[in-house]
C-alpha positions in Angstrom: 0.0 0.1 -0.1 1.1 3.6 -0.5 2.2 5.5 2.5 1.4 9.3 2.1 4.3 11.7 1.8 4.3 15.4 2.7 2.1 16.8 -0.2 4.6 19.7 -0.1 7.5 17.6 -1.7 9.2 19.6 -4.5 7.8 18.5 -8.0 10.8 17.7 -10.1 11.5 17.7 -14.1 12.9 14.6 -16.0 14.0 14.4 -19.2 12.2 11.8 -21.2 14.9 9.3 -20.7 14.0 9.7 -17.0 11.0 7.4 -17.4 13.3 4.6 -18.3 15.6 5.5 -15.7 12.9 5.1 -13.2 12.4 1.7 -14.4 16.1 0.7 -14.1 16.0 2.2 -10.3 13.0 0.2 -9.5 14.6 -3.2 -10.8 17.7 -2.3 -8.9 15.6 -1.9 -5.8 14.3 -5.6 -6.3 10.8 -4.7 -8.0 9.6 -6.9 -10.9 8.2 -3.9 -13.4 5.0 -4.4 -15.1 5.1 -1.6 -17.7 3.5 -0.8 -21.2 4.7 -2.7 -24.4 3.4 -2.8 -28.0 2.5 -6.3 -28.7 -0.3 -8.0 -31.2 -1.5 -4.3 -32.3 -2.2 -3.1 -28.7 -0.6 -1.8 -25.6 -0.2 -4.4 -23.3 0.9 -4.2 -19.5 3.8 -7.0 -18.8 6.9 -7.6 -17.1 9.9 -6.0 -18.3 13.5 -7.4 -18.8 16.6 -5.8 -17.7 17.2 -3.5 -20.7 13.8 -2.9 -21.9 12.5 0.6 -22.5 9.1 2.1 -22.8 7.7 2.4 -26.4 8.0 6.0 -28.1 5.4 7.7 -30.4 2.4 5.3 -29.8 -1.1 6.5 -30.0 -4.5 4.8 -30.4 -8.1 5.6 -31.5 -10.8 3.7 -29.6 -14.4 3.7 -30.0 -17.5 1.3 -29.5 -16.2 -2.0 -30.6 -13.0 -0.5 -32.0 -9.4 -0.3 -31.0 -6.7 0.7 -33.4 -2.8 1.7 -32.6 -1.2 4.5 -34.4 2.2 6.1 -35.0 2.7 9.7 -34.0 5.5 12.0 -35.5 7.1 12.5 -32.5 8.7 10.5 -29.3 5.9 11.1 -26.9 6.0 8.3 -24.2 2.3 8.1 -22.9 0.0 9.6 -25.7 -2.5 6.6 -25.8 -5.6 5.9 -23.3 -6.2 3.0 -21.3 -4.6 -0.3 -22.0 -7.0 -3.0 -23.0 -6.4 -4.7 -19.5 -5.3 -2.8 -16.3 -3.2 -4.3 -13.5 -5.9 -6.6 -12.2 -4.6 -9.7 -13.8 -1.3 -9.0 -12.1 -2.7 -8.7 -8.6 -5.7 -11.0 -9.1 -4.3 -13.6 -11.8 -6.7 -15.3 -14.2 -5.6 -18.8 -12.5 -4.7 -19.1 -9.2 -3.7 -22.6 -7.4 -5.2 -22.4 -3.7 -3.9 -25.8 -2.3 -2.7 -29.1 -3.3 -3.5 -32.5 -1.6 -1.4 -35.7 -1.3 -2.7 -39.0 -0.1 -0.1 -41.5 1.0 -0.3 -44.3 3.5 -3.9 -43.7 4.1 -3.1 -40.2 5.4 -4.2 -37.1 3.4 -2.2 -33.9 3.4 -3.3 -30.8 2.2 -0.7 -28.0 1.4 -1.9 -24.2 0.8 -0.4 -22.7 -2.0 2.6 -20.5 -1.0 1.9 -16.5 -0.9 3.6 -14.7 -3.7 6.8 -13.2 -2.6 7.5 -10.8 -5.5 7.6 -7.1 -5.1 5.7 -5.7 -8.1 6.1 -2.0 -9.5 3.0 -1.2 -11.4 4.5 1.4 -14.0 2.2 3.8 -16.1 -1.1 3.3 -14.2 -3.7 5.6 -15.2 -6.0 7.6 -12.8 -8.7 5.1 -13.7 -6.5 2.0 -12.9 -5.4 3.4 -9.5 -9.2 4.1 -8.7 -9.7 0.3 -9.7 -6.9 -0.7 -7.2 -8.9 1.2 -4.5 -12.1 -0.7 -5.7 -10.4 -4.1 -5.4 -8.9 -3.2 -2.1 -12.3 -2.9 -0.7 -13.1 -6.4 -2.2 -10.0 -8.5 -1.3 -8.1 -6.6 1.1 -10.6 -5.2 3.8 -9.4 -6.7 6.8 -12.4 -8.9 7.8 -12.3 -10.9 4.4 -9.0 -10.4 3.0 -8.0 -12.9 0.3 -4.2 -13.7 1.1 -2.8 -13.9 -2.4 -4.3 -10.6 -3.4 -3.2 -8.9 -0.1 0.5 -10.3 -0.7 0.8 -9.0 -4.0 -0.9 -5.7 -3.2 0.9 -4.9 -0.1 4.2 -4.6 -1.8 3.1 -3.0 -5.1 4.9 0.3 -5.9 2.6 2.4 -8.1 3.9 4.9 -10.9 1.1 6.8 -12.3 0.9 8.3 -15.3 -1.7 11.2 -15.7 -3.9 11.3 -18.9 -3.2 14.2 -21.0 -5.7 13.3 -23.7 -9.0 11.1 -23.2 -10.1 8.4 -25.8 -13.6 8.7 -27.3 -14.6 6.0 -24.6 -13.5 7.3 -21.7 -15.8 8.7 -19.0 -13.7 8.9 -15.9 -14.4 12.7 -15.3 -18.4 11.9 -14.6 -17.2 8.9 -12.1 -14.9 11.0 -10.1 -11.9 9.1 -11.0 -9.8 11.2 -13.0 -7.9 12.7 -14.8 -5.4 14.0 -12.0 -5.0 12.6 -8.6 -3.2 13.7 -5.5 -3.1 10.3 -3.6 -2.9 6.6 -4.2 0.5 6.6 -6.0 4.2 6.5 -5.1 5.3 8.6 -8.1 3.2 10.4 -10.5 4.3 11.4 -13.9 2.8 13.9 -16.3 4.1 14.3 -19.6 4.4 17.8 -21.1 5.3 19.2 -24.6 5.2 22.7 -25.2 7.8 25.5 -26.4 9.9 24.6 -23.4 10.4 21.0 -24.7 9.6 17.6 -24.0 9.7 16.6 -20.3 8.3 14.6 -17.6 6.8 16.2 -14.1 7.5 14.0 -11.3 5.8 14.1 -7.8 6.5 11.9 -5.2 3.5 10.5 -3.3 5.2 8.5 -0.7 8.4 8.2 1.2 9.6 5.1 -0.7 8.6 7.2 -4.0 10.7 10.0 -3.0 13.5 7.6 -2.5 13.4 5.9 -6.0 13.0 9.5 -7.5 16.2 10.7 -5.9 18.2 7.9 -7.9 17.0 9.6 -11.2 18.5 12.8 -12.6 16.1 15.7 -12.4 15.8 19.3 -11.7 13.4 21.6 -10.1 10.1 22.1 -11.7 8.7 25.8 -12.2 5.2 27.2 -11.6 4.8 27.3 -15.4 5.3 23.7 -15.6 2.8 23.0 -12.7 0.4 25.3 -14.8 0.8 23.3 -17.9 0.0 20.3 -16.1 -3.1 21.6 -14.7 -4.2 23.0 -18.0 -3.5 19.6 -19.9 -5.5 17.6 -17.4 -8.2 20.0 -17.4 -8.3 19.8 -21.2 -8.4 16.0 -21.1 -11.4 16.1 -18.7 -13.3 18.5 -20.7 -12.8 16.5 -24.0 -14.6 13.5 -22.7 -18.1 13.4 -24.5 -19.7 10.4 -22.3 -21.1 11.2 -19.0 -22.6 8.7 -16.7 -25.8 9.9 -15.3 -25.2 11.1 -11.5 -28.2 9.2 -10.3 -27.4 5.9 -12.0 -27.6 3.7 -8.7 -31.3 4.7 -8.2 -32.0 4.8 -11.9 -31.1 1.3 -12.3 -32.7 -0.1 -9.1 -35.9 1.3 -9.9 -36.2 0.2 -13.5 -35.4 -3.7 -13.3 -38.2 -4.4 -15.8 -37.5 -1.4 -18.4 -37.9 -2.4 -21.9 -34.4 -1.2 -22.8 -33.2 -4.4 -21.3 -34.9 -6.4 -24.2 -33.2 -4.1 -26.8 -29.6 -4.5 -25.5 -30.3 -8.3 -24.9 -30.8 -8.4 -29.0 -27.3 -7.2 -29.4 -25.5 -8.8 -26.5 -23.2 -11.9 -27.5 -23.1 -12.7 -23.8 -19.4 -13.2 -24.4 -18.0 -11.9 -21.3 -15.7 -9.7 -23.1 -16.7 -6.6 -20.9 -16.1 -8.5 -17.6 -12.7 -9.8 -18.7 -11.3 -6.3 -19.6 -13.0 -4.5 -16.7 -10.3 -3.5 -14.1 -12.9 -4.2 -11.1 -14.9 -7.3 -12.1 -13.7 -10.2 -9.9 -16.2 -13.0 -10.4 -14.4 -16.4 -10.1 -15.0 -20.2 -10.1 -13.3 -23.3 -8.7 -11.8 -26.2 -10.6 -10.7 -29.4 -8.8 -8.3 -31.8 -10.8 -7.5 -35.1 -9.4 -4.8 -37.9 -10.2 -6.5 -41.1 -11.8 -5.4 -43.1 -8.7 -6.8 -40.2 -6.5 -3.4 -39.9 -4.8 -3.2 -36.1 -5.5 -5.6 -33.2 -6.1 -5.4 -29.7 -6.9 -7.9 -26.8 -6.4 -7.6 -23.8 -8.6 -9.6 -20.3 -8.8 -10.0 -19.0 -12.1 -11.8 -16.0 -13.5 -15.5 -16.4 -14.5 -18.2 -14.0 -15.8 -21.6 -13.2 -14.7 -22.3 -13.5 -18.6 -21.7 -17.2 -18.4 -25.1 -19.2 -18.1 -23.3 -21.8 -15.7 -22.2 -19.0 -13.5 -25.5 -18.8 -11.9 -26.2 -22.5 -12.1 -28.2 -23.8 -8.9 -29.9 -26.9 -8.1 -30.4 -28.2 -11.9 -30.9 -24.9 -13.5 -29.5 -21.1 -14.0 -31.0 -18.5 -12.1 -30.1 -16.1 -14.9 -30.9 -18.2 -18.3 -31.5 -15.1 -20.5 -29.1 -12.7 -21.9 -31.3 -9.8 -20.9 -31.1 -11.2 -17.2 -27.3 -11.5 -17.4 -26.6 -8.2 -18.9 -29.0 -6.4 -16.4 -27.2 -8.3 -13.5 -23.8 -7.1 -14.6 -24.6 -3.2 -15.1 -27.0 -3.3 -12.1 -24.3 -4.8 -9.9 -21.5 -2.6 -11.4 -23.3 0.7 -11.0 -26.1 0.3 -8.5 -25.6 -2.8 -6.0 -22.0 -2.4 -5.6 -22.8 0.5 -3.3 -25.0 -1.8 -1.3 -22.0 -4.1 -0.7 -18.9 -1.6 -0.9 -20.2 1.6 -0.4 -19.1 3.0 -3.6 -19.7 2.4 -7.4 -17.9 -0.5 -9.0 -17.2 1.3 -12.3 -14.4 3.9 -12.8 -14.9 5.2 -16.3 -12.2 3.8 -18.0 -14.2 2.6 -21.0 -12.6 -0.7 -21.6 -16.2 -2.6 -21.7 -17.2 0.0 -24.7 -14.0 -0.5 -26.6 -13.8 -4.0 -26.2 -17.5 -5.0 -26.7 -17.6 -6.9 -30.1 -20.8 -5.1 -31.1 -20.1 -1.8 -29.2 -22.6 -1.9 -26.5 -22.1 1.0 -24.3 -22.7 1.3 -20.3 -23.3 4.9 -20.6 -25.5 4.9 -23.5 -27.8 2.2 -21.8 -28.2 4.0 -18.7 -28.7 7.6 -20.3 -31.4 5.8 -22.5 -33.4 4.6 -19.4 -32.8 7.9 -17.9 -34.2 9.9 -21.1 -37.3 7.4 -21.4 -38.2 8.2 -17.9 -37.9 12.0 -18.7 -40.4 11.5 -21.4 -42.9 9.6 -19.2 -41.5 6.3 -19.5 -42.6 3.6 -16.8 -40.4 2.1 -13.9 -40.5 -1.6 -13.3 
């Protein structure tokens, strides 16, 4: 977890190479660095090797059901929006062995899986990603019902934030209160600046350990003009977002369980689960048991699942939610409404990944807004 540092710590300026220098400093200090890389036509977040450097000059175009990388004519480091998947998979892996058992001489021995010991540095976390980590913390590291595997990874995680200076067409984090721009939740925050003064990174320490790592990298003091430039770029990024989640989404969805809009979206939804796989906060799982043929050993594994799967709600001979309509309604109402009942907040951070990576471009904001619009015109609650 991030321990806050004095908020009056002086902001520093790094040359663009300073971002790679930060990665080297983290690796020297024993961190496994998870950072952006260009693979398979997308920005992916994976572990860096000893001499890897950040990609330069990459940008993207995202819209409903569409994602395309593009090349810029400069060497910008972070001029792309949210990567297809956030850092969830590195803290809450798609598959996690929980225990193994062995039967020998008529005696059963159960060995819990060892807790992860790696120290992770999550590099280039966007504001929505940091907000998503806070959401997951409330689910998995909440004290009363903490998951030991998540807690072990999260407790040692070092967060290097990158502030968004542009928004994708699918972003709506500003309406969810999750960015752009944060003053907490990171060890180091970077803002990429380009203007008449040149190409540089504004760096701010958010913790004592962040300040210590930052001190290992060549830098110079930032000026008030640099901070003004940061403020202006973040404001422009937020203002450019055209999607706005209705502020009353919780009450709206809770009060309209039988709205005809559910039928309309069900006609398009493939129930593929893409939205839940790329969502940085969805956490549904199922268990798998595998036994040796002679029953001498067994392994229990937890893997990601989705509320869009028919079998996910299987009980006593049938599925509780057999229709696409009921499964989509379950997903969106849990995310935007009933999450408040469970965890005291929304489960959506406005990253827009579910919109971009839906094969048919279903839009969580559009669906919620459509219900609100129909009620404003005299539609019926259900």
